[in-house]
N, C-alpha and C positions, 0 to 999 in steps of 0.2 A: 743921401739916404732917401730924401724925398722923391728924387727922380726915380730910384729903384722901386718905391711903392707904386708911383704912378705907372711904371712899366708893367709892374705885376698886375696891377688893376686893369689896363688895358688888354693884356694877355688873356685875363679871366674873362673880360667882356668879350673879347673874341671867340673864345671857346663857348660861351653862353649861346652866341649868334650861330654858331656851327652847329651845335646841337639842335637848336630850334630849327634849322633849315633841312632837317632829315626827310626822308621818304615816309610822310604819313598820309593816309587817306588815299582814295582811289588815284591811280596814275593817269596821266594825260598822254595820248598818242597823237600822232599826225594821221589825220583821216583826210582821204581824198577820193574823188570819182567823177563820173560823168553824168549829164542830165540831157535827155533827148525829150522832145515832144512830137508826137507822130513821125518818128523817124529821123527828126532833125535836131540838131544841137540847139540848145536854149542859149541864144546869143549873150543875153544879159539879163540877170534876176538875182534872186535870193534864195537860200535854202537855210532853214531854222531847225536846230536840234535841240530838243527840250528832254533833259534827263528825266528818268523816273523818280530819281532823288530830287525831291522838291526843294532842297536847301540851295540847289544849283540853279541858276537863272538860264534861259535859253541861250543858245550860241548862234549867231548869225555868220554864214559864209557868202561871199558874193560868188555868182556863176558868171563866168565869162568864157564866151565861145564854148560852151558846153562843159566846162570843167570847173570844178571848185576844190578848195583844200582849206582845212582848218585843224585846230586842235581840240580833241574831245576827251572827256574822262571816260574811263572804262565803264561799261555798264549799257543798259538798254536806253534808247533814245526815240522819241516820237519825231517825226521828220514833217517839215511843211515846206512846200515849194511855190514861190511866187515869181511871175515874170509879166512884163507889159510890153506891148509894142504898138508902134504908130498906126493909126487907121488912115489909111491912104485917102486923100481928097477932104479929110474933115480938120477942122480947127476946134481948139478947146475953147473955153468959156469967155476968155478975153479976146478971142478972134485972131490972136498972132501966133499962138504956140500949136504945136501939132497935137491932135488929140490922141491920148494913150488909152489903150484898153488892157485889162487884166485877161490874159487868154488862158492860163493854165486852169482846169477845172477845180471847183471847191473840194472835190474828193481827193485833192492833193495838197490842200492848204486848210481852209476853214473847217473843213470835215475830214480831214487826212486820218487814215489808219495805217499810214506808212510808219515803220519802225526799223531801226536798225540796232545790232548788237555790236559795241565796240570792244575789242580786246585784242590780245596777242594773236595774229593771223587773220584779224577782223578789222582791216583799216581801210580797205577799198569797198566803196559802196556806190554802185551805178544805179541810176534811176531812168527807166525807159517808160515814159508817161504816154498815154493815149488818150483819146476823147472820151 
């Protein structure tokens, strides 16, 4: 008899967990695209998406060979893009490592006005940046 009470309790717990895992809130979608700067793929960098919903933190995706992919909630997002490259012939402060420079203009990161709308049919977003 005790075993049947435990089994019933376990089954009830599973039902509560299943109910709690329903689709509530905005849907997350796979988002991808390309990033170029002056017509050339951004070889390595980061792209940040900040939702208009202030209860959601920013999402970072790595850019590799001009491509990125991530998961984002439906809705409008502010976009910031950052990338660095080696300065030929220069060394960093310790004198042993290559000196890196951020080369994407501030109008695409610190002062960005880029936005995307994510939703059904709106999951591919390409960015063609210029000087």
